[in-house]
KOLLO-260073 format. One record per residue (C-alpha): x, y, z. Coordinates in Angstrom, 3 decimals. Example, Ala and Ser with C-alpha at 12.3 -4.5 7.8 and 13.67 -1.06 7.14 Angstrom:
2
@px->12.300&py->-4.500&pz->7.800
@px->13.670&py->-1.060&pz->7.140
END
This chain:
292
@px->93.315&py->83.729&pz->137.618
@px->96.147&py->84.982&pz->135.413
@px->96.680&py->83.364&pz->132.035
@px->100.147&py->82.103&pz->132.945
@px->98.801&py->80.541&pz->136.150
@px->96.204&py->78.695&pz->134.123
@px->98.890&py->77.261&pz->131.867
@px->100.635&py->75.689&pz->134.851
@px->97.967&py->73.025&pz->134.452
@px->99.598&py->72.166&pz->131.113
@px->103.165&py->71.138&pz->132.026
@px->103.779&py->69.519&pz->128.644
@px->103.146&py->72.790&pz->126.814
@px->106.019&py->75.223&pz->126.411
@px->106.456&py->78.680&pz->125.007
@px->103.595&py->80.390&pz->126.826
@px->104.167&py->84.136&pz->126.577
@px->102.743&py->86.951&pz->128.688
@px->101.928&py->90.567&pz->127.944
@px->105.430&py->91.889&pz->128.606
@px->107.101&py->89.431&pz->126.239
@px->104.404&py->90.028&pz->123.631
@px->104.962&py->93.784&pz->123.842
@px->108.768&py->93.659&pz->123.823
@px->109.428&py->90.826&pz->121.382
@px->106.484&py->91.166&pz->119.033
@px->104.564&py->94.442&pz->119.108
@px->107.379&py->96.917&pz->119.801
@px->109.830&py->94.985&pz->117.605
@px->107.629&py->94.453&pz->114.566
@px->105.088&py->97.293&pz->114.712
@px->106.150&py->100.903&pz->114.365
@px->103.739&py->103.166&pz->116.218
@px->103.511&py->105.497&pz->113.240
@px->101.646&py->102.755&pz->111.352
@px->99.132&py->101.904&pz->114.099
@px->96.491&py->104.225&pz->112.556
@px->96.506&py->101.961&pz->109.493
@px->94.506&py->99.441&pz->111.528
@px->93.183&py->101.476&pz->114.484
@px->91.184&py->103.521&pz->111.965
@px->88.854&py->100.757&pz->110.820
@px->87.295&py->102.658&pz->107.935
@px->90.731&py->103.539&pz->106.584
@px->91.844&py->99.932&pz->106.964
@px->88.768&py->98.646&pz->105.130
@px->89.386&py->101.111&pz->102.298
@px->93.027&py->100.089&pz->101.891
@px->92.265&py->96.373&pz->102.048
@px->89.527&py->96.731&pz->99.452
@px->91.966&py->98.570&pz->97.155
@px->94.218&py->95.504&pz->97.400
@px->91.363&py->93.113&pz->96.542
@px->90.970&py->91.847&pz->100.107
@px->87.207&py->91.345&pz->100.691
@px->85.592&py->93.222&pz->103.588
@px->81.967&py->93.696&pz->104.762
@px->80.120&py->96.536&pz->103.050
@px->79.909&py->99.881&pz->104.860
@px->76.340&py->101.186&pz->104.635
@px->76.572&py->104.623&pz->106.235
@px->79.072&py->106.834&pz->108.052
@px->78.209&py->109.387&pz->110.746
@px->81.075&py->111.795&pz->111.366
@px->79.226&py->115.050&pz->112.062
@px->75.871&py->116.423&pz->113.291
@px->74.952&py->117.070&pz->109.667
@px->75.454&py->113.405&pz->108.762
@px->73.455&py->112.383&pz->111.815
@px->70.506&py->114.462&pz->110.572
@px->70.788&py->112.886&pz->107.122
@px->70.812&py->109.444&pz->108.747
@px->67.071&py->109.258&pz->109.433
@px->65.943&py->108.605&pz->105.827
@px->68.815&py->106.145&pz->105.404
@px->67.631&py->104.247&pz->108.463
@px->64.231&py->103.772&pz->106.860
@px->65.804&py->101.545&pz->104.180
@px->67.745&py->99.236&pz->106.516
@px->66.451&py->96.073&pz->108.153
@px->69.646&py->94.461&pz->109.482
@px->72.887&py->96.280&pz->110.262
@px->75.684&py->96.681&pz->112.782
@px->76.771&py->99.974&pz->114.345
@px->80.472&py->100.273&pz->115.145
@px->82.898&py->102.919&pz->116.421
@px->85.645&py->103.625&pz->113.908
@px->88.426&py->103.568&pz->116.499
@px->86.847&py->101.248&pz->119.050
@px->88.486&py->98.328&pz->120.819
@px->87.518&py->95.160&pz->122.655
@px->84.099&py->94.978&pz->121.024
@px->82.875&py->98.007&pz->122.976
@px->80.219&py->100.161&pz->121.328
@px->79.196&py->97.554&pz->118.771
@px->75.428&py->97.230&pz->118.484
@px->73.626&py->94.684&pz->116.314
@px->70.236&py->95.893&pz->115.106
@px->67.407&py->94.286&pz->113.192
@px->63.945&py->95.505&pz->112.225
@px->60.815&py->93.389&pz->112.298
@px->57.503&py->94.955&pz->111.204
@px->58.954&py->98.491&pz->111.494
@px->60.169&py->97.841&pz->115.048
@px->63.887&py->97.896&pz->115.784
@px->65.475&py->95.378&pz->118.141
@px->68.916&py->95.124&pz->119.711
@px->69.964&py->92.366&pz->122.119
@px->66.398&py->91.074&pz->121.960
@px->64.921&py->94.345&pz->123.237
@px->62.849&py->96.896&pz->121.366
@px->64.614&py->100.210&pz->120.686
@px->63.562&py->103.442&pz->119.012
@px->65.145&py->105.569&pz->116.321
@px->66.020&py->108.040&pz->119.058
@px->67.875&py->105.256&pz->120.894
@px->69.856&py->104.499&pz->117.740
@px->70.650&py->108.177&pz->117.174
@px->71.771&py->108.544&pz->120.788
@px->74.140&py->105.603&pz->120.402
@px->75.584&py->107.064&pz->117.201
@px->76.135&py->110.395&pz->118.962
@px->77.691&py->108.581&pz->121.927
@px->80.211&py->106.983&pz->119.579
@px->80.982&py->110.316&pz->117.896
@px->81.642&py->111.839&pz->121.321
@px->84.424&py->109.296&pz->121.820
@px->82.774&py->107.058&pz->124.421
@px->84.293&py->103.921&pz->122.888
@px->87.384&py->105.207&pz->121.075
@px->90.780&py->103.748&pz->121.843
@px->92.084&py->107.144&pz->123.032
@px->88.819&py->108.652&pz->124.382
@px->88.747&py->111.357&pz->121.712
@px->86.020&py->112.209&pz->119.194
@px->85.270&py->109.382&pz->116.832
@px->83.242&py->108.378&pz->113.793
@px->80.347&py->105.902&pz->113.811
@px->79.596&py->103.655&pz->110.888
@px->76.974&py->101.112&pz->109.942
@px->78.016&py->97.859&pz->108.351
@px->76.100&py->95.087&pz->106.650
@px->75.083&py->92.181&pz->108.837
@px->76.964&py->88.971&pz->108.169
@px->75.043&py->85.707&pz->107.897
@px->76.920&py->82.792&pz->109.401
@px->78.072&py->80.084&pz->107.045
@px->75.839&py->77.046&pz->107.778
@px->78.816&py->74.985&pz->108.964
@px->79.546&py->77.588&pz->111.646
@px->75.978&py->78.333&pz->112.734
@px->76.059&py->75.328&pz->115.060
@px->78.311&py->77.378&pz->117.350
@px->75.491&py->79.869&pz->118.013
@px->71.997&py->79.529&pz->119.455
@px->69.021&py->79.317&pz->117.125
@px->67.841&py->82.813&pz->116.386
@px->70.663&py->84.418&pz->118.354
@px->72.031&py->87.688&pz->117.073
@px->75.729&py->87.672&pz->116.371
@px->78.240&py->85.722&pz->114.359
@px->81.306&py->83.595&pz->114.818
@px->84.654&py->84.936&pz->113.683
@px->88.108&py->83.524&pz->113.110
@px->91.263&py->85.205&pz->114.421
@px->94.615&py->84.344&pz->112.877
@px->97.840&py->85.797&pz->114.274
@px->100.652&py->86.497&pz->111.822
@px->104.319&py->87.345&pz->112.181
@px->105.865&py->88.728&pz->108.994
@px->103.069&py->87.256&pz->106.848
@px->103.432&py->83.814&pz->108.432
@px->100.439&py->82.389&pz->110.360
@px->101.340&py->81.458&pz->113.938
@px->98.058&py->80.409&pz->115.520
@px->94.305&py->80.551&pz->114.875
@px->91.068&py->80.294&pz->116.801
@px->87.338&py->80.419&pz->116.209
@px->85.450&py->82.809&pz->118.486
@px->81.783&py->82.138&pz->119.120
@px->79.060&py->84.115&pz->120.901
@px->77.142&py->82.983&pz->123.964
@px->74.106&py->84.191&pz->125.884
@px->76.506&py->85.843&pz->128.289
@px->78.361&py->87.732&pz->125.546
@px->75.097&py->89.121&pz->124.138
@px->75.726&py->87.703&pz->120.687
@px->79.265&py->89.065&pz->120.375
@px->82.191&py->86.769&pz->119.636
@px->84.305&py->88.500&pz->122.257
@px->86.145&py->86.429&pz->124.865
@px->86.337&py->89.254&pz->127.411
@px->82.558&py->89.618&pz->127.297
@px->81.864&py->85.910&pz->127.781
@px->82.318&py->84.463&pz->124.302
@px->84.256&py->81.252&pz->123.736
@px->87.548&py->80.621&pz->121.945
@px->88.121&py->77.382&pz->120.031
@px->91.536&py->76.356&pz->118.760
@px->92.035&py->75.693&pz->115.038
@px->94.736&py->73.412&pz->113.668
@px->96.488&py->75.407&pz->110.937
@px->97.283&py->72.341&pz->108.849
@px->93.969&py->70.476&pz->108.924
@px->91.591&py->73.473&pz->109.326
@px->89.840&py->71.488&pz->112.074
@px->88.680&py->72.862&pz->115.411
@px->90.138&py->71.495&pz->118.616
@px->88.889&py->72.172&pz->122.149
@px->88.332&py->75.601&pz->123.625
@px->88.114&py->77.998&pz->126.515
@px->85.422&py->80.033&pz->128.239
@px->86.303&py->82.629&pz->130.878
@px->89.763&py->81.048&pz->131.359
@px->88.303&py->77.556&pz->131.775
@px->89.013&py->74.705&pz->129.364
@px->85.859&py->73.394&pz->127.660
@px->84.975&py->70.679&pz->125.169
@px->81.432&py->71.809&pz->124.293
@px->79.524&py->75.053&pz->123.800
@px->78.201&py->76.245&pz->127.198
@px->74.735&py->77.044&pz->125.804
@px->73.841&py->74.510&pz->123.124
@px->76.316&py->71.744&pz->124.122
@px->77.769&py->71.425&pz->120.622
@px->80.999&py->69.400&pz->120.741
@px->83.788&py->71.807&pz->119.787
@px->86.378&py->69.447&pz->118.363
@px->86.598&py->68.155&pz->114.798
@px->84.725&py->70.768&pz->112.719
@px->86.319&py->72.008&pz->109.497
@px->86.452&py->75.780&pz->109.048
@px->85.086&py->76.696&pz->105.593
@px->87.267&py->78.903&pz->103.371
@px->90.133&py->78.584&pz->105.866
@px->92.807&py->78.362&pz->103.162
@px->91.518&py->81.596&pz->101.628
@px->91.711&py->83.252&pz->105.047
@px->95.329&py->82.147&pz->105.470
@px->96.204&py->83.543&pz->102.053
@px->94.411&py->86.863&pz->102.531
@px->95.988&py->87.365&pz->105.930
@px->99.488&py->86.654&pz->104.622
@px->99.200&py->89.723&pz->102.373
@px->97.930&py->92.125&pz->104.997
@px->101.142&py->92.797&pz->106.967
@px->102.712&py->94.394&pz->103.901
@px->99.549&py->96.334&pz->103.123
@px->99.305&py->97.928&pz->106.602
@px->103.095&py->98.039&pz->107.276
@px->102.846&py->96.045&pz->110.509
@px->104.803&py->92.859&pz->111.115
@px->102.799&py->91.362&pz->113.986
@px->99.014&py->91.413&pz->113.585
@px->95.816&py->89.606&pz->114.420
@px->93.396&py->89.383&pz->111.491
@px->89.722&py->88.760&pz->112.258
@px->87.733&py->87.012&pz->109.549
@px->84.071&py->86.162&pz->109.173
@px->82.656&py->83.474&pz->106.936
@px->79.484&py->84.711&pz->105.268
@px->76.932&py->82.252&pz->103.912
@px->77.014&py->83.798&pz->100.432
@px->80.201&py->85.899&pz->100.261
@px->82.648&py->83.480&pz->101.860
@px->85.679&py->84.766&pz->103.763
@px->85.747&py->88.493&pz->104.634
@px->88.210&py->90.464&pz->106.743
@px->86.321&py->91.995&pz->109.656
@px->89.245&py->93.969&pz->111.096
@px->92.995&py->93.971&pz->111.731
@px->94.544&py->94.369&pz->115.188
@px->98.063&py->95.611&pz->115.937
@px->97.894&py->94.392&pz->119.559
@px->96.241&py->90.946&pz->119.403
@px->95.525&py->89.413&pz->122.795
@px->96.973&py->86.234&pz->124.250
@px->93.873&py->84.147&pz->124.968
@px->94.456&py->82.448&pz->121.633
@px->97.074&py->80.416&pz->123.536
@px->94.442&py->79.234&pz->125.984
@px->92.047&py->78.307&pz->123.179
@px->94.791&py->76.231&pz->121.523
@px->96.295&py->74.966&pz->124.794
@px->99.681&py->75.875&pz->123.356
@px->102.113&py->78.784&pz->123.456
@px->103.055&py->81.397&pz->120.879
@px->106.657&py->81.221&pz->122.072
@px->107.193&py->77.999&pz->120.138
@px->105.833&py->79.578&pz->116.962
@px->107.521&py->82.969&pz->116.710
@px->110.642&py->83.412&pz->114.616
END
């Protein structure tokens, strides 16, 4: 069912926008294509944000050539928990969470070998997950540990973290949601892969109700945690960091994805120049009433 059809169930809500209006009134109007690489290239974006004192997860290793892939093996021996990502990926594709227990590597609960990891890195470099299907760079990033107040939105022992997306127009926050992993999403906080979206009130920092696969929900589908009424830790810091990013990346309409680490606090996971519209469903409200 289309997003706009779903919102017909909410006659009191106005300002629901679709893809065409988002593209014409927000993306094309506020984002010059020449600046898209500032966020599509995730390693570049992380570097620039760090230079402006915006905290980001630590990059552990970069594989951008066969030579770097060969040098990767001794580096792998020193890592126990890490995330592999494509530099120019999209939609959560190509991301692999890996942990080692007693010298055995696991991903998605299944045992994998070093050869499996190397194959995935090569697959990324060949462009299998890049936004334009061209050669890419793979990188390994530190694993984030969920802040205790957010761990209730995941299953005990489940790989993956929650993240917080905030959409900005000209440095002004329009709408926010918490994204949480499920069994179906394989530990990824990605709505298109089966994760859940939970609205966040910008003024109180409290969660509201949510959505799962275009259905309205009031509790987590796996662990039955009630979604409404939880305060997002470090939310004010996230709002402040995000308000600076538009100027840094030269884009006026962006979605900023944050994580809340147990020891480091708020970190910027990535910036998106084409943020999706399911945030409206999570908040049961429309962006059209928010945009300037």
